[in-house]
C-alpha positions in Angstrom: -22.8 -5.2 -19.7 -20.6 -4.5 -16.7 -17.6 -3.9 -19.1 -19.5 -1.4 -21.2 -21.1 0.4 -18.3 -18.4 0.5 -15.7 -15.0 0.1 -17.3 -15.6 2.5 -20.2 -17.0 5.1 -17.8 -14.0 4.9 -15.5 -11.2 5.1 -18.0 -9.1 8.2 -17.9 -8.2 10.0 -21.1 -5.3 8.2 -22.7 -2.5 9.9 -24.5 -0.8 7.7 -27.1 2.8 8.4 -27.8 4.3 8.0 -31.3 5.6 4.5 -31.6 9.4 4.4 -31.1 11.6 2.3 -33.3 12.4 -0.3 -30.6 11.7 -3.9 -31.3 9.6 -4.3 -28.2 6.0 -3.1 -27.9 5.6 0.3 -26.3 2.1 0.6 -24.9 0.4 4.0 -24.5 1.1 6.0 -21.3 -1.9 7.3 -19.5 -2.1 11.1 -19.5 -1.5 12.0 -15.9 -2.7 15.6 -15.9 -3.7 16.0 -12.3 -5.7 18.8 -10.8 -4.5 20.7 -7.7 -4.3 18.4 -4.7 -6.5 18.3 -1.6 -5.4 20.8 0.9 -4.9 23.6 -1.6 -6.6 26.9 -1.0 -8.0 28.3 -4.3 -9.0 31.9 -5.0 -12.3 32.5 -6.7 -13.1 35.4 -9.0 -16.6 36.9 -8.9 -18.7 34.3 -10.6 -22.1 34.7 -12.3 -24.4 32.0 -13.5 -26.0 31.6 -16.9 -29.0 33.4 -15.5 -26.9 36.2 -14.1 -27.0 35.2 -10.4 -23.9 35.9 -8.4 -22.4 32.9 -6.7 -21.9 33.3 -2.9 -18.4 33.0 -1.5 -16.9 32.0 1.8 -19.5 29.1 2.1 -19.1 25.4 1.8 -19.0 24.7 -1.9 -19.1 21.7 -4.2 -17.5 22.5 -7.5 -18.2 20.0 -10.3 -16.6 20.1 -13.8 -18.6 18.4 -16.6 -18.7 18.2 -20.3 -21.5 17.1 -22.7 -19.1 14.8 -24.6 -18.6 12.8 -21.4 -21.0 9.8 -20.9 -20.5 9.5 -17.1 -21.2 13.3 -16.8 -24.7 12.5 -18.0 -25.2 10.0 -15.2 -23.9 12.6 -12.6 -26.1 15.4 -14.1 -29.2 13.3 -13.8 -28.4 12.4 -10.1 -27.3 15.9 -9.0 -30.6 17.7 -8.5 -31.7 15.2 -5.9 -28.4 15.6 -4.0 -28.6 19.4 -4.3 -32.0 19.5 -2.7 -31.0 17.1 0.0 -28.1 19.3 1.1 -29.3 22.9 1.0 -26.4 24.1 3.2 -23.9 23.5 0.4 -23.5 25.7 -2.6 -23.3 23.5 -5.7 -21.3 25.0 -8.6 -22.0 23.2 -11.8 -19.3 24.1 -14.3 -19.6 23.3 -18.1 -17.3 24.3 -20.8 -19.9 24.1 -23.6 -21.8 27.1 -24.8 -24.8 24.8 -25.5 -27.6 24.4 -23.0 -26.3 22.5 -19.9 -26.8 18.8 -19.9 -28.4 19.1 -16.4 -31.2 21.1 -18.1 -32.9 24.3 -16.8 -33.1 23.2 -13.2 -34.2 25.9 -10.8 -32.8 25.1 -7.3 -31.8 27.9 -5.0 -28.4 26.4 -4.0 -27.5 25.2 -7.5 -25.4 27.6 -9.7 -24.8 26.7 -13.3 -21.9 28.5 -15.0 -19.9 28.3 -18.2 -16.2 27.8 -17.8 -15.4 29.8 -20.9 -16.6 32.9 -19.0 -14.5 32.3 -15.8 -11.9 29.7 -16.6 -12.2 27.9 -13.3 -10.7 24.8 -14.8 -7.3 26.7 -15.0 -7.6 27.7 -11.3 -8.2 24.1 -10.3 -5.9 22.7 -13.1 -8.8 20.4 -13.9 -8.7 18.9 -17.4 -10.7 15.8 -16.8 -14.5 15.4 -16.5 -16.3 14.8 -14.4 -14.2 16.0 -11.5 -15.7 16.9 -8.1 -14.1 19.2 -5.5 -15.5 19.9 -2.0 -14.3 23.1 -0.4 -14.7 24.6 3.1 -15.7 28.2 3.9 -12.1 29.3 3.4 -11.9 27.8 -0.1 -9.7 25.0 1.0 -10.1 21.7 -1.0 -11.1 19.0 1.5 -11.9 16.3 -1.0 -11.7 15.7 -4.7 -12.5 12.9 -7.1 -12.2 12.3 -10.8 -14.8 10.2 -12.7 -18.2 8.9 -11.9 -19.8 5.5 -12.3 -23.3 4.5 -11.2 -22.2 2.4 -8.2 -20.3 5.4 -6.8 -23.5 7.3 -6.3 -24.3 5.8 -2.9 -20.7 6.5 -1.7 -20.8 10.0 -3.1 -24.0 10.7 -1.1 -22.1 9.5 2.1 -19.1 11.7 1.3 -21.4 14.7 0.9 -23.2 13.9 4.1 -19.8 13.9 6.0 -18.9 17.1 4.3 -22.2 18.7 5.3 -21.5 17.5 8.9 -17.9 18.8 8.9 -16.3 15.4 9.3 -12.9 16.5 8.1 -11.1 13.4 9.1 -13.3 11.1 6.9 -12.8 13.4 4.0 -9.0 13.5 4.4 -8.9 9.7 4.5 -11.1 9.2 1.4 -9.9 11.9 -0.9 -8.1 11.1 -4.2 -4.3 11.3 -4.1 -2.2 12.8 -6.8 -0.5 10.2 -9.0 2.3 11.9 -10.9 5.2 10.6 -13.0 8.4 11.7 -11.3 6.8 12.0 -7.9 6.6 9.5 -5.0 3.6 7.1 -5.2 0.9 8.6 -2.9 0.6 7.1 0.6 -2.0 4.4 0.8 -2.6 1.6 3.4 -4.2 -1.6 2.3 -4.4 -5.3 3.3 -3.1 -8.1 1.2 -5.2 -11.0 -0.1 -6.0 -13.5 1.2 -3.7 -13.3 4.2 -5.0 -9.9 5.4 -1.5 -8.5 6.0 -1.4 -4.7 6.3 0.8 -3.0 3.6 1.7 0.6 3.1 2.4 2.2 -0.3 5.1 3.0 -1.2 6.8 2.2 2.1 6.4 -1.5 2.2 8.0 -1.8 -1.3 10.9 0.6 -1.1 14.4 -0.8 -1.7 13.4 -2.6 -4.9 11.8 -1.5 -8.1 8.1 -2.5 -8.3 5.3 -3.1 -10.8 1.7 -2.5 -9.8 -0.8 -4.2 -12.1 -4.4 -3.0 -12.0 -7.0 -5.5 -13.2 -10.8 -5.5 -13.1 -13.7 -7.9 -13.5 -15.5 -8.3 -16.9 -12.2 -7.5 -18.6 -11.0 -9.9 -21.2 -7.8 -7.8 -21.9 -6.9 -8.1 -18.2 -6.6 -11.9 -18.6 -4.4 -11.4 -21.7 -2.2 -9.0 -19.8 -1.7 -11.2 -16.8 -1.1 -14.4 -18.9 1.6 -12.5 -20.9 3.9 -11.8 -17.9 7.1 -13.8 -18.6 8.7 -16.2 -16.1 11.8 -14.0 -15.7 9.6 -11.2 -14.4 7.4 -13.5 -12.3 10.2 -15.4 -10.7 12.7 -12.6 -9.9 13.3 -11.6 -6.3 14.8 -8.3 -7.4 11.4 -6.7 -8.4 8.3 -6.4 -6.3 5.1 -7.3 -8.1 1.7 -6.0 -6.7 -1.5 -7.3 -8.3 -4.5 -5.1 -7.6 -7.6 -6.9 -8.8 -11.2 -5.6 -8.6 -13.2 -8.8 -8.8 -17.0 -9.1 -9.3 -18.7 -7.7 -6.3 -22.4 -8.3 -5.5 -22.4 -5.0 -3.6 -20.9 -3.0 -6.5 -23.4 -4.6 -8.9 -26.4 -4.0 -6.6 -25.4 -0.4 -6.1 -25.4 0.0 -9.9 -28.8 -1.6 -10.2 -30.2 0.6 -7.5 -28.9 3.7 -9.3 -30.4 2.5 -12.6 -33.8 1.9 -10.9 -33.7 5.2 -9.0 -33.0 7.4 -12.1 -34.8 5.4 -14.8 -31.9 3.7 -16.7 -33.7 0.5 -17.7 -31.0 -0.9 -20.0 -28.5 -0.5 -17.2 -30.6 -2.5 -14.8 -31.2 -5.2 -17.4 -27.4 -5.4 -18.2 -26.4 -5.6 -14.5 -28.9 -8.2 -13.7 -27.1 -10.6 -16.1 -23.4 -9.6 -15.8 -20.7 -11.3 -17.7 -17.7 -12.2 -15.5 -14.5 -12.4 -17.6 -11.7 -12.7 -14.9 -11.7 -14.3 -11.4 -9.2 -14.7 -8.6 -8.7 -18.3 -9.8 -7.5 -17.0 -13.2 -5.1 -14.6 -11.6 -3.6 -17.2 -9.2 -3.3 -19.7 -12.0 -1.5 -17.3 -14.4 0.9 -16.2 -11.6 1.6 -19.6 -10.1 5.1 -19.7 -8.6 5.6 -15.9 -8.8 8.1 -14.5 -6.3 8.0 -11.2 -4.4 4.3 -10.9 -5.4 1.5 -9.6 -3.2 -2.2 -9.5 -4.1 -4.8 -6.9 -3.2 -8.5 -7.5 -3.3 -9.8 -4.2 -4.5 -13.4 -5.3 -4.1 -14.8 -1.8 -3.7 -12.4 -0.1 -6.1 -10.9 1.9 -3.1 -7.3 1.4 -4.2 -7.8 2.4 -7.8 -10.3 5.1 -6.7 -7.7 6.7 -4.3 -5.2 7.3 -7.1 -7.8 8.5 -9.7 -8.8 5.1 -11.0 -6.9 5.0 -14.3 -8.7 2.0 -15.6 -7.6 -1.5 -16.5 -5.5 -3.3 -17.5 -2.9 -0.8 -16.3 0.7 -1.1 -15.1 2.4 1.4 -12.8 6.2 1.3 -12.7 8.0 2.4 -9.5 11.7 2.8 -8.9 13.4 1.5 -5.7 12.6 4.8 -3.9 8.9 4.5 -4.6 8.9 7.2 -7.3 6.5 6.7 -10.2 8.4 6.1 -13.4 5.5 5.4 -15.7 1.9 4.5 -16.0 1.0 2.3 -19.0 -2.3 1.2 -20.5 -2.0 -2.5 -21.5 -5.2 -2.8 -23.5 -5.4 -3.5 -27.2 -2.2 -5.5 -27.2 -1.5 -9.1 -28.2 0.2 -11.7 -25.9 3.4 -11.4 -27.9 3.5 -7.6 -27.8 2.9 -7.6 -24.1 5.7 -10.1 -23.5 8.1 -7.9 -25.5 7.1 -4.9 -23.3 7.4 -6.9 -20.1 10.9 -8.2 -21.1 12.1 -4.7 -21.9 10.6 -3.4 -18.6 12.3 -6.2 -16.6 15.7 -5.2 -18.0 15.2 -1.4 -17.4 13.9 -2.0 -13.9 17.1 -3.9 -13.0 19.3 -1.5 -14.9 17.7 2.0 -14.8 
């Protein structure tokens, strides 16, 4: 199932606040614990692997944080040996917190270094609390690219990123790296095109001057349809609040990339599931639910590039911005009824107009 394979693997850890005593529904806020941003120069200590090899420094390095309790880490671990062998000019630092045998197994590859984070605490140096997270560093230990999470269709793109890294294409890496999304900070700069009129928009620049809500929806997501149908008329029809609908519809390319990954690495159930996907939400559903909405733009996130660029916090998700483009909150809208969501939206509507 697409929902089970993709959506669950992509969701970021969610921190649920204690329910307040308000009469409206207060959905959980996503735990925005971001690692250090691209462009940061990190300082490595001396690092030794589980088999006592010393990790070289001042070389191009891929640092990957994984954990055996993370399902998508297993996918990445199975795919990594092939990548490591393909790019021998890169040092691959495989970092696991567990004291158990690494989920990658006892792979013996010259440029692969398996270390335990409990011995060196690299996660503190990178401020990385989410797995899997991937960092690509140049010879001066400057982070050129980073990405949180991994789903099978991303494997093809990840290979392309590593190829650009290997060939020192810094511009490509800068344009494709994950931005830091932080509450209290300005929304990261992203340029996209609206759907279906193909108008170029910049975030947050095109939406400053008014508060905004950014809704993140995905295919094969029943709860996304509940979330969009619950948006009340007062929020839909107001001209005082910008509404941005980012929807990742079913994509044959995304689906085929997932099938190819499953075939290449022997995930038979994945291939079977993706060959008969269940489509829960379509653009027709989105347009129907938001008919007559004012100050609303749509973004066709067919390749997940929008959600991917800010860490892909999952779906359905709502990001709240003030009139200056500052992130006020990031909320998970799943596991809520229509009436609960309407209560939340109504409260949000009032607070956006009267912060």
